[in-house]
N, C-alpha and C positions, 0 to 999 in steps of 0.2 A: 503566633507565639504564644498566646493563651493556652494550646493544645484543645481548642475547638473545630468544630468540624467548619464553620464559618466565622473568620477572623472578626472582631471587634473593630478594631482601626481598620481604617481604609485609605491606605495611598498609592503612590503608583506601583510601586515594586512590590507590595503585597496583594495587589489587583494580576500583577502580571503571574505570581507565584500561584494563586488560587486558579486562574486559568489556567495556567498550565496543568495545573492537578484534575480541574473539572474537564479540561479535552481528553485528558487521558484516559478518564474514567470512561466518557462518552467513546473513544475508540476503543477502549476495552470491550464495549457492547457490542460497538458495532462489528467488531474482528470475531466476537462469541457469535453474533448471526453468521455471518461471512462465513466461517468454517463448517458450521452446521449446514449450510446451504451447498458449499463445496462438497464436504461429504456425502451427502445426500445424491446429488446430481451427477457427480463425477467419478466415472469409471475408472479413470486413467490413474495409475498409483503412483507414477511419477509427480503431475498435478495435486493428488491429494499428499503425497510426502512432504512436496514444497509448502502446502498450503499450512501443514500442521508444523512443519519448522517455525512459517513465520508467526502462530500461534505462541506456539513456546517462547517464539523472542517477545513477543507483547508480555506475557507473562515475567521474564525475565528483564526487561525495560520496565516495568511497574517494581519491581522490586529492588531494582538497581536505582531508582529514582527514589525509591522510600531510604534506601541506603545512603545516598548522597545526603538526604537530610539526619538521617540519625548517626554517619558519621561524620559531620560536621564540616561536609562537601569538600574531602581529602580529593586531592586530585587523581588517584587512581580509579577511586569509584565514578567520579565526574567522567571521567575520559570513558571508561567501560561503557558508562550510561549512553555518550553520543556516539560511540564506537557502536553498537548495538542498535541502535537508532538506524546507522546507516546499513546494518546488515539487514534490518527488518524492510526498510525500504525497498533493498535489493531483493530479498523474497517475497515479497509483495510485488512486486513489478514482474518478477519472474513466475510464480503463480498466475497472474494474470496475462504475461506473453502466452505461455504456453497453455493456456485454457482455451485463447481466442486466436492463436497465431495460424491456425488452420483455418478458421471462419474468413479472417483475412486474406489468404493467400486464395482462397476461392475466391470470393469477391473479385480481387485484383486477375486473375485469370480470364474470368467472366467478361468482366470489362474490357482487356486486353482484345479477346478475343472479338466481342461487340465490335471495337474499335476499328478491329483490321476487317469485318465484314460489311461494315457501314457503307453506304455506298456514298461516293462522292459529293460532296457540296455544287452546286450547279456552276457556282465562279469557278472552280479547280476541272484542269481538263487533264483527263488520265490518259497518257500517251503509253501504249502497250507496243511491244514490238514482238 
């Protein structure tokens, strides 16, 4: 309320808002580290593109969050802030899915082959015709 970085009065509502903003700053740093690693380690242009989109959505999310406060919590801006967070979640999930789905498929197919070629337990009789 005073326009300072850390509020002078602390009560539940102020603590929730402060935690929301502090977590937003932490998430921004984490996304920055993540996108730098993604761009360095991933050669797949599709995955890189989705990662960049999610990074852009983080920036938009921060500006929308600030706009919610600056514009007096108007319903439109608040709705856009919430909607953008859903798009951000979807883009982050898609980036991780497309980064790791081939490794997961290889693990599943390797375990399926291992299950099909492993000897039967002693208590199970295999009848071959």
